[in-house]
Biopython code that builds the backbone (N, CA, C, O; Angstrom):
import numpy as np
from Bio.PDB.StructureBuilder import StructureBuilder

atoms = [
    (1, "MET", "N", (9.419, -51.985, 12.706)),
    (1, "MET", "CA", (8.665, -51.863, 14.140)),
    (1, "MET", "C", (8.489, -52.785, 14.661)),
    (1, "MET", "O", (8.550, -53.758, 13.910)),
    (2, "LEU", "N", (8.207, -53.083, 16.016)),
    (2, "LEU", "CA", (7.887, -54.307, 16.946)),
    (2, "LEU", "C", (6.660, -54.245, 16.886)),
    (2, "LEU", "O", (5.998, -53.208, 16.917)),
    (3, "SER", "N", (6.080, -55.828, 16.757)),
    (3, "SER", "CA", (5.213, -56.627, 17.449)),
    (3, "SER", "C", (5.143, -56.582, 18.744)),
    (3, "SER", "O", (6.138, -56.530, 19.467)),
    (4, "ILE", "N", (3.364, -56.606, 19.353)),
    (4, "ILE", "CA", (3.661, -57.194, 20.973)),
    (4, "ILE", "C", (4.085, -59.174, 21.022)),
    (4, "ILE", "O", (3.910, -59.775, 22.082)),
    (5, "ALA", "N", (4.417, -59.645, 20.235)),
    (5, "ALA", "CA", (4.873, -60.699, 20.115)),
    (5, "ALA", "C", (6.918, -61.308, 20.785)),
    (5, "ALA", "O", (7.503, -62.358, 21.055)),
    (6, "HIS", "N", (7.224, -59.791, 20.742)),
    (6, "HIS", "CA", (8.453, -59.389, 21.128)),
    (6, "HIS", "C", (8.133, -59.413, 21.966)),
    (6, "HIS", "O", (9.025, -60.039, 22.539)),
    (7, "LEU", "N", (6.866, -59.020, 23.231)),
    (7, "LEU", "CA", (6.685, -59.038, 24.638)),
    (7, "LEU", "C", (7.513, -60.402, 25.454)),
    (7, "LEU", "O", (7.527, -61.527, 24.953)),
    (8, "GLU", "N", (8.062, -60.128, 26.546)),
    (8, "GLU", "CA", (8.221, -61.184, 27.189)),
    (8, "GLU", "C", (6.952, -60.036, 29.172)),
    (8, "GLU", "O", (6.696, -58.943, 29.677)),
    (9, "PRO", "N", (6.708, -61.749, 29.319)),
    (9, "PRO", "CA", (6.520, -61.709, 30.653)),
    (9, "PRO", "C", (7.238, -60.544, 31.926)),
    (9, "PRO", "O", (8.411, -60.359, 31.603)),
    (10, "TYR", "N", (6.966, -59.923, 32.930)),
    (10, "TYR", "CA", (7.837, -59.104, 33.829)),
    (10, "TYR", "C", (8.264, -59.922, 34.941)),
    (10, "TYR", "O", (7.290, -60.099, 35.672)),
    (11, "GLN", "N", (8.934, -60.296, 35.230)),
    (11, "GLN", "CA", (9.848, -60.533, 36.275)),
    (11, "GLN", "C", (10.905, -59.957, 37.103)),
    (11, "GLN", "O", (12.043, -59.522, 36.924)),
    (12, "SER", "N", (9.694, -60.202, 38.559)),
    (12, "SER", "CA", (10.851, -58.713, 39.541)),
    (12, "SER", "C", (12.028, -59.830, 39.763)),
    (12, "SER", "O", (12.196, -61.028, 39.990)),
    (13, "ASP", "N", (12.800, -58.466, 39.515)),
    (13, "ASP", "CA", (14.055, -59.371, 41.152)),
    (13, "ASP", "C", (14.221, -58.873, 42.478)),
    (13, "ASP", "O", (14.428, -57.712, 42.831)),
    (14, "THR", "N", (14.088, -60.020, 43.242)),
    (14, "THR", "CA", (13.763, -60.220, 44.307)),
    (14, "THR", "C", (14.648, -60.355, 45.071)),
    (14, "THR", "O", (14.351, -60.454, 46.262)),
    (15, "THR", "N", (16.507, -60.424, 44.535)),
    (15, "THR", "CA", (17.881, -60.581, 45.220)),
    (15, "THR", "C", (17.948, -58.960, 45.073)),
    (15, "THR", "O", (18.205, -58.526, 46.196)),
    (16, "GLN", "N", (17.896, -58.529, 44.699)),
    (16, "GLN", "CA", (18.637, -56.841, 44.798)),
    (16, "GLN", "C", (17.294, -55.918, 45.501)),
    (16, "GLN", "O", (16.132, -55.742, 45.137)),
    (17, "GLU", "N", (17.984, -55.513, 46.513)),
    (17, "GLU", "CA", (17.218, -54.288, 47.424)),
    (17, "GLU", "C", (17.205, -53.059, 46.609)),
    (17, "GLU", "O", (18.302, -52.519, 46.751)),
    (18, "ARG", "N", (16.386, -52.323, 45.754)),
    (18, "ARG", "CA", (16.109, -50.458, 45.293)),
    (18, "ARG", "C", (16.937, -50.012, 46.754)),
    (18, "ARG", "O", (16.918, -50.630, 47.818)),
    (19, "THR", "N", (17.516, -48.992, 46.499)),
    (19, "THR", "CA", (17.762, -47.807, 47.552)),
    (19, "THR", "C", (18.101, -46.709, 46.808)),
    (19, "THR", "O", (18.995, -45.902, 47.062)),
    (20, "ASP", "N", (17.246, -46.715, 45.748)),
    (20, "ASP", "CA", (17.442, -45.379, 44.356)),
    (20, "ASP", "C", (15.740, -44.579, 45.245)),
    (20, "ASP", "O", (15.326, -43.421, 45.187)),
    (21, "LEU", "N", (15.261, -45.578, 45.843)),
    (21, "LEU", "CA", (13.735, -45.022, 45.966)),
    (21, "LEU", "C", (13.901, -43.839, 47.326)),
    (21, "LEU", "O", (14.827, -43.933, 48.132)),
    (22, "GLU", "N", (12.992, -42.902, 47.389)),
    (22, "GLU", "CA", (13.090, -41.368, 48.331)),
    (22, "GLU", "C", (12.274, -42.370, 49.496)),
    (22, "GLU", "O", (11.571, -43.370, 49.353)),
    (23, "PRO", "N", (12.687, -41.658, 50.617)),
    (23, "PRO", "CA", (12.167, -41.925, 52.062)),
    (23, "PRO", "C", (10.570, -41.810, 51.763)),
    (23, "PRO", "O", (10.419, -41.203, 50.703)),
    (24, "LEU", "N", (9.721, -42.072, 52.162)),
    (24, "LEU", "CA", (7.998, -41.806, 52.442)),
    (24, "LEU", "C", (8.167, -40.910, 53.570)),
    (24, "LEU", "O", (8.766, -41.069, 54.633)),
    (25, "ARG", "N", (7.211, -39.500, 52.896)),
    (25, "ARG", "CA", (7.324, -38.729, 54.211)),
    (25, "ARG", "C", (6.355, -38.757, 55.049)),
    (25, "ARG", "O", (5.222, -38.911, 54.593)),
    (26, "GLY", "N", (6.468, -38.672, 55.913)),
    (26, "GLY", "CA", (5.178, -38.354, 57.422)),
    (26, "GLY", "C", (4.187, -37.896, 57.080)),
    (26, "GLY", "O", (4.296, -36.948, 56.302)),
    (27, "ASP", "N", (2.764, -38.335, 57.487)),
    (27, "ASP", "CA", (1.499, -37.382, 57.443)),
    (27, "ASP", "C", (2.130, -35.380, 58.012)),
    (27, "ASP", "O", (2.673, -34.959, 59.034)),
    (28, "PRO", "N", (1.668, -34.697, 56.715)),
    (28, "PRO", "CA", (2.133, -33.380, 56.777)),
    (28, "PRO", "C", (1.184, -33.410, 58.794)),
    (28, "PRO", "O", (0.616, -34.370, 59.315)),
    (29, "GLU", "N", (1.286, -32.723, 59.079)),
    (29, "GLU", "CA", (0.598, -32.131, 60.609)),
    (29, "GLU", "C", (-0.521, -31.950, 60.726)),
    (29, "GLU", "O", (-1.124, -31.204, 59.954)),
    (30, "GLU", "N", (-1.302, -32.793, 62.054)),
    (30, "GLU", "CA", (-2.585, -32.129, 61.853)),
    (30, "GLU", "C", (-2.318, -31.414, 62.834)),
    (30, "GLU", "O", (-1.241, -31.255, 63.408)),
    (31, "PHE", "N", (-3.796, -30.762, 63.126)),
    (31, "PHE", "CA", (-3.944, -29.906, 64.418)),
    (31, "PHE", "C", (-5.709, -30.487, 64.692)),
    (31, "PHE", "O", (-6.556, -30.600, 63.805)),
    (32, "GLU", "N", (-5.897, -30.783, 66.162)),
    (32, "GLU", "CA", (-6.786, -31.371, 67.018)),
    (32, "GLU", "C", (-7.395, -30.334, 66.653)),
    (32, "GLU", "O", (-6.711, -29.340, 66.898)),
    (33, "VAL", "N", (-9.023, -29.934, 65.861)),
    (33, "VAL", "CA", (-10.286, -29.318, 66.611)),
    (33, "VAL", "C", (-10.702, -29.399, 67.900)),
    (33, "VAL", "O", (-11.186, -30.481, 68.232)),
    (34, "GLU", "N", (-10.608, -28.091, 69.137)),
    (34, "GLU", "CA", (-11.579, -28.428, 70.255)),
    (34, "GLU", "C", (-12.702, -28.232, 69.848)),
    (34, "GLU", "O", (-13.478, -28.769, 70.638)),
    (35, "GLU", "N", (-13.384, -27.614, 68.805)),
    (35, "GLU", "CA", (-14.357, -27.057, 68.456)),
    (35, "GLU", "C", (-14.918, -26.826, 67.262)),
    (35, "GLU", "O", (-14.186, -26.912, 66.276)),
    (36, "ILE", "N", (-16.527, -26.436, 67.066)),
    (36, "ILE", "CA", (-16.469, -24.974, 66.191)),
    (36, "ILE", "C", (-17.409, -23.693, 66.633)),
    (36, "ILE", "O", (-18.373, -23.594, 67.393)),
    (37, "VAL", "N", (-16.726, -22.812, 65.857)),
    (37, "VAL", "CA", (-16.993, -21.575, 66.773)),
    (37, "VAL", "C", (-18.460, -20.798, 65.552)),
    (37, "VAL", "O", (-19.427, -20.170, 65.982)),
    (38, "ASP", "N", (-18.174, -21.118, 63.986)),
    (38, "ASP", "CA", (-19.266, -20.326, 63.765)),
    (38, "ASP", "C", (-19.154, -20.941, 62.163)),
    (38, "ASP", "O", (-18.236, -21.719, 61.904)),
    (39, "GLN", "N", (-19.847, -20.663, 61.421)),
    (39, "GLN", "CA", (-20.192, -21.253, 59.514)),
    (39, "GLN", "C", (-20.535, -19.961, 58.997)),
    (39, "GLN", "O", (-20.771, -18.824, 59.406)),
    (40, "HIS", "N", (-20.451, -20.744, 57.707)),
    (40, "HIS", "CA", (-21.035, -19.521, 56.548)),
    (40, "HIS", "C", (-21.073, -20.778, 55.474)),
    (40, "HIS", "O", (-20.530, -21.882, 55.508)),
    (41, "ARG", "N", (-22.070, -20.058, 54.365)),
    (41, "ARG", "CA", (-21.763, -20.787, 53.467)),
    (41, "ARG", "C", (-20.869, -20.369, 51.986)),
    (41, "ARG", "O", (-21.495, -19.643, 51.214)),
    (42, "GLU", "N", (-20.465, -20.488, 51.863)),
    (42, "GLU", "CA", (-19.503, -19.797, 50.329)),
    (42, "GLU", "C", (-19.630, -20.789, 49.118)),
    (42, "GLU", "O", (-19.827, -21.989, 49.307)),
    (43, "ARG", "N", (-19.472, -20.076, 47.490)),
    (43, "ARG", "CA", (-19.789, -20.232, 46.573)),
    (43, "ARG", "C", (-18.565, -21.659, 46.092)),
    (43, "ARG", "O", (-17.451, -21.628, 46.615)),
    (44, "HIS", "N", (-18.739, -22.239, 45.594)),
    (44, "HIS", "CA", (-17.696, -22.956, 45.265)),
    (44, "HIS", "C", (-18.065, -24.070, 43.543)),
    (44, "HIS", "O", (-18.487, -25.225, 43.603)),
    (45, "ARG", "N", (-17.909, -23.681, 42.847)),
    (45, "ARG", "CA", (-17.640, -24.820, 41.398)),
    (45, "ARG", "C", (-19.250, -24.323, 40.862)),
    (45, "ARG", "O", (-19.286, -24.692, 39.688)),
    (46, "LYS", "N", (-20.765, -23.565, 41.247)),
    (46, "LYS", "CA", (-21.537, -23.083, 41.096)),
    (46, "LYS", "C", (-22.629, -23.861, 41.834)),
    (46, "LYS", "O", (-23.756, -24.077, 41.388)),
    (47, "LYS", "N", (-22.115, -24.286, 43.113)),
    (47, "LYS", "CA", (-22.676, -24.048, 44.248)),
    (47, "LYS", "C", (-22.220, -24.033, 45.767)),
    (47, "LYS", "O", (-21.075, -24.378, 46.059)),
    (48, "TYR", "N", (-23.119, -23.634, 46.715)),
    (48, "TYR", "CA", (-22.563, -23.747, 48.047)),
    (48, "TYR", "C", (-21.918, -24.734, 48.564)),
    (48, "TYR", "O", (-21.768, -25.725, 47.849)),
    (49, "ARG", "N", (-21.330, -24.741, 50.014)),
    (49, "ARG", "CA", (-20.225, -25.411, 50.705)),
    (49, "ARG", "C", (-20.988, -24.932, 51.836)),
    (49, "ARG", "O", (-21.853, -24.062, 51.938)),
    (50, "LEU", "N", (-20.542, -25.583, 52.515)),
    (50, "LEU", "CA", (-20.193, -24.490, 54.401)),
    (50, "LEU", "C", (-18.618, -24.847, 54.383)),
    (50, "LEU", "O", (-17.831, -25.586, 53.790)),
    (51, "MET", "N", (-18.647, -23.719, 55.554)),
    (51, "MET", "CA", (-17.228, -23.308, 55.853)),
    (51, "MET", "C", (-17.473, -23.645, 57.296)),
    (51, "MET", "O", (-18.559, -23.709, 57.873)),
    (52, "TYR", "N", (-16.010, -23.892, 57.879)),
    (52, "TYR", "CA", (-16.050, -23.586, 59.592)),
    (52, "TYR", "C", (-15.134, -22.860, 59.934)),
    (52, "TYR", "O", (-14.087, -22.663, 59.317)),
    (53, "GLN", "N", (-15.588, -22.245, 61.313)),
    (53, "GLN", "CA", (-14.507, -21.433, 62.421)),
    (53, "GLN", "C", (-14.108, -22.543, 62.857)),
    (53, "GLN", "O", (-15.008, -23.371, 63.000)),
    (54, "CYS", "N", (-12.703, -22.990, 63.222)),
    (54, "CYS", "CA", (-13.148, -23.727, 64.675)),
    (54, "CYS", "C", (-11.893, -22.523, 65.182)),
    (54, "CYS", "O", (-11.391, -21.512, 64.690)),
    (55, "ARG", "N", (-11.705, -23.600, 66.906)),
    (55, "ARG", "CA", (-10.982, -23.289, 68.086)),
    (55, "ARG", "C", (-10.115, -24.518, 68.177)),
    (55, "ARG", "O", (-10.355, -25.642, 68.616)),
    (56, "TRP", "N", (-8.849, -23.889, 67.540)),
    (56, "TRP", "CA", (-7.587, -25.394, 67.597)),
    (56, "TRP", "C", (-7.120, -25.444, 69.183)),
    (56, "TRP", "O", (-7.049, -24.749, 70.196)),
    (57, "LYS", "N", (-6.907, -26.508, 68.770)),
    (57, "LYS", "CA", (-6.337, -27.217, 70.276)),
    (57, "LYS", "C", (-4.147, -26.460, 70.382)),
    (57, "LYS", "O", (-3.255, -26.708, 69.571)),
    (58, "ASN", "N", (-4.066, -25.707, 71.505)),
    (58, "ASN", "CA", (-3.000, -24.726, 72.053)),
    (58, "ASN", "C", (-2.958, -24.033, 71.012)),
    (58, "ASN", "O", (-1.801, -23.612, 71.014)),
    (59, "GLU", "N", (-3.786, -23.379, 69.548)),
    (59, "GLU", "CA", (-3.673, -22.765, 69.025)),
    (59, "GLU", "C", (-5.132, -21.225, 69.306)),
    (59, "GLU", "O", (-4.791, -20.083, 69.615)),
    (60, "GLY", "N", (-5.950, -21.453, 69.191)),
    (60, "GLY", "CA", (-7.373, -20.781, 70.061)),
    (60, "GLY", "C", (-7.468, -20.734, 68.838)),
    (60, "GLY", "O", (-6.552, -21.245, 68.194)),
    (61, "VAL", "N", (-8.859, -19.967, 67.951)),
    (61, "VAL", "CA", (-9.691, -19.386, 67.364)),
    (61, "VAL", "C", (-8.525, -19.014, 66.205)),
    (61, "VAL", "O", (-7.505, -18.599, 66.755)),
    (62, "THR", "N", (-8.419, -19.062, 64.659)),
    (62, "THR", "CA", (-8.034, -18.592, 63.929)),
    (62, "THR", "C", (-8.773, -18.207, 63.171)),
    (62, "THR", "O", (-9.935, -18.556, 63.378)),
    (63, "ASN", "N", (-8.465, -17.162, 61.717)),
    (63, "ASN", "CA", (-9.499, -16.504, 60.659)),
    (63, "ASN", "C", (-9.806, -17.247, 59.989)),
    (63, "ASN", "O", (-10.838, -16.832, 59.462)),
    (64, "GLU", "N", (-9.556, -18.196, 59.614)),
    (64, "GLU", "CA", (-9.480, -19.505, 58.126)),
    (64, "GLU", "C", (-10.793, -20.195, 58.573)),
    (64, "GLU", "O", (-11.217, -20.050, 59.719)),
    (65, "TRP", "N", (-11.376, -20.890, 57.719)),
    (65, "TRP", "CA", (-12.425, -21.270, 57.271)),
    (65, "TRP", "C", (-11.925, -22.276, 56.644)),
    (65, "TRP", "O", (-11.093, -22.210, 55.739)),
    (66, "ILE", "N", (-12.401, -23.230, 57.089)),
    (66, "ILE", "CA", (-12.406, -25.227, 57.021)),
    (66, "ILE", "C", (-13.585, -25.340, 55.784)),
    (66, "ILE", "O", (-14.487, -24.504, 55.835)),
    (67, "PRO", "N", (-13.612, -26.358, 54.657)),
    (67, "PRO", "CA", (-14.837, -26.851, 54.078)),
    (67, "PRO", "C", (-14.724, -28.830, 54.996)),
    (67, "PRO", "O", (-13.781, -29.608, 55.135)),
    (68, "GLU", "N", (-15.884, -28.887, 55.309)),
    (68, "GLU", "CA", (-16.153, -29.747, 55.765)),
    (68, "GLU", "C", (-15.129, -31.185, 55.638)),
    (68, "GLU", "O", (-14.634, -31.977, 56.441)),
    (69, "SER", "N", (-15.136, -30.998, 54.093)),
    (69, "SER", "CA", (-14.441, -32.321, 53.716)),
    (69, "SER", "C", (-12.634, -32.468, 54.622)),
    (69, "SER", "O", (-11.737, -33.310, 54.660)),
    (70, "ASP", "N", (-12.883, -31.130, 55.200)),
    (70, "ASP", "CA", (-11.423, -30.885, 56.142)),
    (70, "ASP", "C", (-11.378, -31.536, 57.074)),
    (70, "ASP", "O", (-10.263, -32.011, 57.287)),
    (71, "LEU", "N", (-12.244, -31.818, 57.863)),
    (71, "LEU", "CA", (-12.553, -31.861, 59.092)),
    (71, "LEU", "C", (-13.519, -33.553, 59.430)),
    (71, "LEU", "O", (-14.281, -33.835, 60.355)),
    (72, "ARG", "N", (-13.241, -34.051, 58.716)),
    (72, "ARG", "CA", (-13.242, -35.549, 58.504)),
    (72, "ARG", "C", (-13.014, -36.418, 59.700)),
    (72, "ARG", "O", (-13.708, -37.337, 60.136)),
    (73, "ASN", "N", (-11.198, -35.620, 60.397)),
    (73, "ASN", "CA", (-10.912, -36.884, 61.725)),
    (73, "ASN", "C", (-12.013, -35.814, 62.795)),
    (73, "ASN", "O", (-12.074, -36.323, 63.914)),
    (74, "ALA", "N", (-12.837, -34.535, 62.698)),
    (74, "ALA", "CA", (-12.846, -34.359, 63.679)),
    (74, "ALA", "C", (-14.999, -34.926, 63.886)),
    (74, "ALA", "O", (-15.888, -34.242, 64.394)),
    (75, "LYS", "N", (-15.057, -35.631, 63.574)),
    (75, "LYS", "CA", (-16.691, -36.062, 63.222)),
    (75, "LYS", "C", (-17.275, -35.903, 64.347)),
    (75, "LYS", "O", (-18.433, -35.564, 64.105)),
    (76, "GLU", "N", (-17.056, -35.978, 65.695)),
    (76, "GLU", "CA", (-17.742, -36.203, 66.796)),
    (76, "GLU", "C", (-17.329, -34.613, 66.964)),
    (76, "GLU", "O", (-17.083, -34.663, 68.169)),
    (77, "VAL", "N", (-17.111, -33.413, 66.652)),
    (77, "VAL", "CA", (-17.277, -31.831, 67.643)),
    (77, "VAL", "C", (-18.215, -31.481, 66.301)),
    (77, "VAL", "O", (-19.224, -30.825, 66.558)),
    (78, "LEU", "N", (-17.932, -31.958, 64.447)),
    (78, "LEU", "CA", (-18.470, -32.091, 63.413)),
    (78, "LEU", "C", (-20.441, -31.868, 63.744)),
    (78, "LEU", "O", (-21.339, -31.035, 63.621)),
    (79, "ASP", "N", (-20.179, -33.342, 64.239)),
    (79, "ASP", "CA", (-21.757, -33.784, 64.523)),
    (79, "ASP", "C", (-21.907, -33.371, 65.867)),
    (79, "ASP", "O", (-22.539, -34.291, 66.387)),
    (80, "ALA", "N", (-21.653, -32.380, 66.850)),
    (80, "ALA", "CA", (-22.198, -31.432, 68.343)),
    (80, "ALA", "C", (-22.448, -30.154, 67.700)),
    (80, "ALA", "O", (-23.395, -29.407, 67.949)),
    (81, "TRP", "N", (-21.148, -29.889, 66.512)),
    (81, "TRP", "CA", (-22.057, -28.260, 66.215)),
    (81, "TRP", "C", (-23.643, -28.639, 65.149)),
    (81, "TRP", "O", (-24.513, -27.796, 64.934)),
    (82, "LYS", "N", (-23.665, -29.718, 64.756)),
    (82, "LYS", "CA", (-25.075, -29.820, 64.049)),
    (82, "LYS", "C", (-25.905, -30.031, 64.720)),
    (82, "LYS", "O", (-27.008, -29.591, 64.396)),
    (83, "LEU", "N", (-25.748, -30.910, 66.141)),
    (83, "LEU", "CA", (-27.157, -30.215, 66.675)),
    (83, "LEU", "C", (-26.824, -29.330, 67.284)),
    (83, "LEU", "O", (-26.385, -28.827, 66.250)),
    (84, "LYS", "N", (-26.690, -28.906, 67.711)),
    (84, "LYS", "CA", (-26.061, -27.299, 68.164)),
    (84, "LYS", "C", (-26.927, -26.252, 67.243)),
    (84, "LYS", "O", (-27.798, -25.509, 67.696)),
    (85, "GLN", "N", (-26.604, -26.314, 66.125)),
    (85, "GLN", "CA", (-27.591, -26.000, 65.146)),
    (85, "GLN", "C", (-28.932, -26.122, 65.161)),
    (85, "GLN", "O", (-29.692, -25.203, 64.854)),
    (86, "LYS", "N", (-29.252, -27.140, 65.482)),
    (86, "LYS", "CA", (-30.706, -28.000, 64.739)),
    (86, "LYS", "C", (-30.676, -27.651, 65.866)),
    (86, "LYS", "O", (-30.287, -26.533, 65.527)),
    (87, "GLU", "N", (-30.761, -27.522, 67.605)),
    (87, "GLU", "CA", (-31.375, -27.549, 68.339)),
    (87, "GLU", "C", (-31.317, -25.949, 68.483)),
    (87, "GLU", "O", (-31.375, -25.809, 69.704)),
    (88, "TRP", "N", (-31.237, -24.703, 67.938)),
    (88, "TRP", "CA", (-30.831, -23.256, 67.919)),
    (88, "TRP", "C", (-32.043, -23.316, 67.155)),
    (88, "TRP", "O", (-33.012, -22.875, 67.771)),
    (89, "LYS", "N", (-32.278, -23.737, 65.984)),
    (89, "LYS", "CA", (-33.340, -24.058, 64.423)),
    (89, "LYS", "C", (-34.491, -23.668, 65.072)),
    (89, "LYS", "O", (-35.228, -22.832, 64.548)),
    (90, "THR", "N", (-34.849, -24.356, 66.568)),
    (90, "THR", "CA", (-36.420, -25.296, 66.894)),
    (90, "THR", "C", (-36.453, -24.107, 67.797)),
    (90, "THR", "O", (-37.546, -23.549, 67.890)),
    (91, "ARG", "N", (-35.352, -23.568, 68.549)),
    (91, "ARG", "CA", (-35.877, -22.528, 69.598)),
    (91, "ARG", "C", (-36.641, -21.432, 68.968)),
    (91, "ARG", "O", (-37.393, -20.782, 69.694)),
    (92, "GLU", "N", (-36.548, -21.139, 67.709)),
    (92, "GLU", "CA", (-37.112, -19.761, 66.727)),
    (92, "GLU", "C", (-37.956, -19.981, 66.367)),
    (92, "GLU", "O", (-38.550, -19.178, 65.648)),
]
sb = StructureBuilder()
sb.init_structure("model")
sb.init_model(0)
sb.init_chain("A")
sb.init_seg("    ")
for serial, (resi, resn, name, xyz) in enumerate(atoms, 1):
    if name == "N":
        sb.init_residue(resn, " ", resi, " ")
    sb.init_atom(name, np.array(xyz, "f"), 0.0, 1.0, " ", f" {name:<3s}", serial, name[0])
structure = sb.get_structure()
């Protein structure tokens, strides 16, 4: 059995360049949200979360429902939707 006394500090070898590393893949393709057209609540892990149906740039409206966490790059669109919802509620 070896003890900790046999360990040596790691020293990286800066003279050799690694060529066996897999090249990094680019980001997955992202689609731009033009606007949110609908929302509903969905049960998720003993809680409810809001899901949004979107109109996508160059794609139109799809049947998929997107959680708010997946719309983090569409903050302006999400904020506009929430403001619109708030205005509708005050009219009622």
